[in-house]
Structure formats: structure tokens, C-alpha cells
N, C-alpha and C positions, 0 to 999 in steps of 0.2 A: 775420393782419392786426393782431390785438391786440398781438403782439410788436413789429411794425414801429412801431405808434403809440407804444408804451412806449419803444422805443429813440429815436424822434424826440423825445419829450418830455424824456427824460433828456439828450440832446444839447443841446436848446434851453435847458434849465435851466442846464446847465454853461456854455454860451455867455453867458447873461445874467449869471451869477455873475462870469465873467471881465470882462465889460464894465463891471461896477460897481466894480472895484478901483481903487486910487489910481494916478495916472500918476506916472512917475519924478520929474517936476519938483515934485510935491507931497509926496513921500515923506519920512518922518522916519527917523532911524537905526533899522535893524532891520525896517522895513516891507517887505512883499512885494507885488509887483504882477505882472501877467500881460501878456505881449505875444506877438505872432506871432513865430515863429522867424526870419522874414526881417528883423526889426528888430534892429540891433546892440545888445548889452548895453552900457549906458552906463558910463563910468568911475566907479569907486567901488561898483559892483554886481557880484554874482556870480549865475550861474544856480543855482537850487536844486531845480528839478523840470522835467520835460518831459512833454508829453502831446499829445493830439489834440483839435482843435475844428474843426468845419465852418466856423466863422466866419472862419477864416484862409485859406479858399479853395482847399484842395486836394481832389482826388477820392480819394486813397488814405488809408489810416489810418496813414501815417507820422507820427512826432512833428512837430508844426508849431506848437506853442505852448510857451512857457517861463515859469516863474515866476522872477522875479529879486528879489534881496534887497539893500537899501541897506546897505552896510557903513560908509560915511563917517560919522563921528561916534560910532561905538561905542567904548566905553572899552578901554584897553590891557588885555590879558589875556582878552578875549572870545574864545570858541571857537565857530565855526560850521561846519556841514557844507555843502559846495558841490559842484556838478557840475564835472567836469574839462573842460567845453565852453568855459570862459573861463579866462583867467589870473587869479590872485589880485591884488588891488590892492596898491599900494605900502604897506609897513608891516604886511603880513600874510605869514605863512610857513606852509608845509604841514607838518603834524605827523604825518599818516598818509594812506595811500591805501587805497581799498577799492572793491568793486563795490556799486552801488545800482540797484535796478530803476527807481527814479524818475528816474534820470539817463540813461536810454537815449535818446539823441538822434539815432539813425540807424535807417533802415529795415532794416538788416542788423546787429542788435545782437550783441554777444559778451558773455562773462562776464569780460572783462578789467576791471581797475580803471578806473572811470570817475568816481570821486568822491574827495574828500579832506576832511580836517578842516583848517581854517585857524585860526590864532591871531594875534590882533593883538599886535604887538610894539612898535610906535611910533605 
């Protein structure tokens, strides 16, 4: 019973943390916000991490939340890591690809490259 209560408190704390992050409309360049996976990643953003939260309404433990990063407004030459679950915005190029455990966005993950480094070129 104690383990169940601890798990519930950890999940509730995680959900509260995600509820307090900035919305994309208020984000500054480089800011990271969290949304349910069912919400499309806005233009100028990339997915940077995937996870699970009961606040997004699924009964399984499949990834159902994502953290997104605002790239619009970052200076030329900036390098960021991003999940391959979205395309890079215009003016950004892929410099490398790799596997990242934080970018697993499927309930049937593999160890294939699922992330990349992006560099702002214009």
C-alpha cells in the first residue's frame, strides 16, 4: 500500500510540474514547455523529450506527453538536440543523428536513431 501511495504522489507531482510550465504562446527563444502528445508541435518548435503522465488521459504507460523547445529567435550558430518525432524548422540543419532514451515516442521502441543535433544556419 505504501508503494502505491508513493507512486501516486510521484505521478501527481509530475503532473503538477507539467501544468505549471509556460504555454507556447508565451515562450521566449529556447524556452521548453510540456503538452500532451495529441497536441501538434507548433511551427518553430521541436520535440526534445517524451514521457508519460496520467494527466493526458491514457490508461497505458505509453509515451503521451512531450516537452517542446522554442527555436524561433535563437541566434545563428546555435546547436540544439531534438527528437526525430518532428521536422526541423526552416533555417536549421541536421548535423548528426543518434539514439536517445528520452526521445522514445512509441510504445514499441527500438534502438534506431531517434534524435538529432540541429544547427541554426540562417
